[in-house]
Backbone bond lengths (Angstrom), bond angles and torsions (degrees), N, CA, C in turn:
res aa  C-N    CA-C-N  psi(-1)  N-CA   C-N-CA  omega(-1)  CA-C   N-CA-C  phi
1 M - - - 1.407 - - 1.572 111.53 -
2 S 1.210 120.95 133.70 1.394 129.64 175.02 1.522 113.98 -93.13
3 V 1.359 117.51 126.95 1.433 118.22 176.01 1.504 112.27 -141.91
4 R 1.262 114.00 150.44 1.572 117.01 171.61 1.476 117.02 -81.70
5 I 1.260 117.31 119.78 1.471 121.27 174.84 1.451 111.52 -100.71
6 V 1.320 119.95 124.50 1.434 126.99 -178.59 1.527 110.40 -109.45
7 Y 1.229 121.01 130.99 1.433 126.40 -176.82 1.522 110.36 -111.82
8 F 1.406 119.57 136.77 1.378 127.27 175.09 1.525 117.57 -123.74
9 A 1.376 114.85 153.29 1.396 124.60 174.11 1.534 111.69 58.30
10 W 1.311 118.88 -137.64 1.562 116.05 -175.91 1.533 110.18 -67.28
11 V 1.169 124.99 -18.78 1.460 121.71 174.68 1.525 106.66 -64.59
12 R 1.291 118.78 -44.80 1.500 125.99 -174.45 1.668 99.82 -69.48
13 E 1.276 118.22 -53.34 1.428 120.69 177.43 1.534 116.59 -42.45
14 R 1.317 111.24 -57.89 1.464 124.16 -176.69 1.497 112.50 -66.75
15 L 1.221 121.25 -39.97 1.513 123.44 169.63 1.452 119.85 -66.36
16 G 1.492 113.55 -35.28 1.348 122.23 -178.81 1.454 116.28 79.17
17 K 1.473 112.01 22.64 1.445 121.48 171.75 1.425 110.99 -148.19
18 G 1.326 119.67 155.91 1.396 122.76 -179.07 1.500 110.79 -97.26
19 S 1.405 119.43 -21.04 1.404 118.81 -179.64 1.679 108.31 -165.07
20 E 1.267 113.04 168.53 1.444 120.17 174.69 1.460 111.37 -166.97
21 E 1.364 111.02 151.74 1.529 115.09 174.18 1.387 108.34 -98.19
22 L 1.339 116.49 129.32 1.525 124.57 -177.57 1.456 113.07 -119.75
23 D 1.210 126.43 145.09 1.353 136.26 166.59 1.578 107.76 -92.27
24 L 1.293 114.30 108.09 1.456 118.11 -178.12 1.515 113.58 -86.47
25 P 1.263 117.85 141.19 1.511 120.80 172.01 1.561 111.78 -67.22
26 E 1.281 113.66 155.65 1.399 116.06 178.87 1.457 119.28 -57.36
27 S 1.412 115.12 -25.10 1.421 122.06 175.97 1.568 119.80 -65.58
28 V 1.301 108.81 -18.19 1.571 115.22 -179.13 1.531 109.55 -85.15
29 K 1.275 116.78 99.63 1.450 122.91 -179.03 1.526 116.07 -110.59
30 T 1.304 114.68 -24.84 1.604 119.92 178.23 1.394 111.35 -121.77
31 V 1.271 118.25 176.98 1.373 126.69 -178.88 1.540 108.46 -69.32
32 G 1.426 118.98 -41.44 1.356 121.17 171.51 1.478 117.59 -60.72
33 D 1.399 115.02 -37.73 1.568 116.06 170.82 1.582 109.70 -61.07
34 L 1.163 120.20 -41.74 1.612 128.45 -176.82 1.666 99.90 -58.18
35 I 1.329 115.13 -60.60 1.527 112.14 -174.90 1.482 109.28 -61.74
36 A 1.265 126.02 -42.43 1.407 122.76 174.25 1.580 115.76 -53.68
37 H 1.423 111.04 -43.29 1.429 117.52 176.43 1.612 114.02 -62.70
38 L 1.347 113.67 -43.57 1.420 116.27 178.84 1.534 113.10 -62.55
39 A 1.269 119.23 -32.13 1.499 126.65 179.83 1.520 109.51 -61.86
40 T 1.315 117.74 -18.43 1.498 119.90 179.67 1.478 116.68 -97.46
41 L 1.393 113.85 2.80 1.445 117.26 -178.32 1.466 122.00 -86.09
42 G 1.392 111.88 3.62 1.505 115.69 -179.74 1.418 109.92 151.93
43 E 1.385 123.07 176.48 1.350 129.82 -175.11 1.562 108.35 -66.81
44 E 1.298 113.50 -49.78 1.467 116.11 -176.39 1.584 112.52 -59.01
45 Y 1.351 113.46 -41.62 1.442 116.78 179.90 1.559 111.95 -68.99
46 E 1.318 113.64 -38.02 1.415 114.63 174.36 1.419 118.04 -60.26
47 A 1.316 114.59 -36.91 1.507 119.05 174.16 1.462 115.40 -69.73
48 V 1.298 121.49 -43.10 1.476 125.08 170.78 1.420 115.76 -60.06
49 F 1.362 122.93 -40.76 1.315 128.56 -177.02 1.454 118.83 -95.79
50 A 1.457 114.99 11.79 1.442 117.68 -169.31 1.570 108.03 -70.80
51 V 1.158 124.95 -23.97 1.491 128.23 177.28 1.592 107.27 -118.96
52 P 1.284 115.78 76.80 1.516 121.54 -174.80 1.534 116.22 -56.89
53 Q 1.319 112.21 -23.29 1.624 111.22 -176.35 1.495 111.34 -70.08
54 V 1.365 114.39 -20.19 1.574 113.37 -174.41 1.578 109.28 -85.63
55 I 1.314 114.97 -11.35 1.529 117.81 -178.58 1.585 110.06 -82.79
56 R 1.281 115.35 126.78 1.414 120.63 176.84 1.646 105.01 -103.31
57 A 1.424 108.54 160.50 1.458 112.63 -174.17 1.495 108.78 -146.78
58 A 1.310 108.40 156.91 1.572 122.62 174.63 1.481 109.53 -133.14
59 I 1.286 115.53 134.50 1.422 126.31 171.61 1.358 112.44 -104.62
60 D 1.396 121.72 117.43 1.494 127.36 -173.78 1.499 108.40 40.49
61 E 1.350 118.21 52.44 1.413 130.65 170.96 1.692 114.60 66.75
62 E 1.354 111.98 19.52 1.416 119.00 168.77 1.525 112.92 -112.50
63 H 1.290 120.54 125.33 1.436 121.33 -179.79 1.452 112.42 -55.22
64 A 1.337 116.76 144.14 1.506 125.30 -168.80 1.462 114.43 -140.65
65 D 1.292 117.78 136.70 1.387 121.40 178.36 1.604 110.47 -80.75
66 H 1.228 117.87 160.90 1.556 122.03 -179.37 1.520 106.82 -62.11
67 D 1.337 125.89 -22.00 1.411 119.54 -175.17 1.452 106.66 -99.67
68 E 1.311 123.50 6.86 1.541 126.81 -179.96 1.577 109.00 -73.78
69 T 1.215 115.02 132.80 1.518 119.45 175.41 1.553 107.32 -69.01
70 I 1.343 108.74 142.71 1.574 119.25 177.14 1.446 109.64 -76.23
71 G 1.318 118.99 -36.60 1.440 122.83 -176.43 1.596 111.52 54.70
72 A 1.328 113.65 -133.43 1.320 122.72 175.01 1.376 123.24 -89.92
73 A 1.377 115.12 33.70 1.406 119.57 -169.44 1.619 116.64 -58.20
74 R 1.277 113.34 141.77 1.560 112.95 175.59 1.443 109.64 -89.27
75 E 1.377 113.85 -28.72 1.591 116.01 -170.98 1.519 104.97 -154.09
76 I 1.425 106.08 132.82 1.517 112.53 176.00 1.516 105.22 -129.49
77 A 1.528 110.37 121.03 1.509 114.63 -179.41 1.652 105.67 -95.90
78 L 1.269 115.59 146.46 1.389 122.08 175.18 1.515 106.58 -130.00
79 F 1.449 111.19 133.22 1.528 121.55 -175.32 1.427 112.05 -151.96
80 P 1.270 119.75 158.73 1.459 124.30 178.39 1.616 105.45 -79.57
81 P 1.423 113.94 167.99 1.401 116.53 175.62 1.553 114.25 -52.76
82 M 1.349 114.61 144.66 1.438 117.52 179.01 1.464 111.26 -97.70
83 T 1.303 115.73 144.25 1.513 116.90 174.51 1.517 107.86 -108.77
84 G 1.357 108.09 148.16 1.514 112.57 179.86 1.481 109.00 -90.68
85 G 1.272 110.66 174.03 1.483 117.05 -174.68 1.581 113.98 165.89
């Protein structure tokens, strides 16, 4: 399954890219699976996703928990916790 992954804030800065299209393996079923998979793609990914619980996600612009199924998502956004103000 191919999906567009969009990165925001320090996730974007540390990876050096705002988005990418990825072909995901069959084993990636949830947001948590995706984050674990991304952590295997190289040193910069491993560093960004070393503490997965701090990463927030949205599937097709709807906030999603780590145990939420990706399904036929067109776009998944990953970002750090947001602060108000």
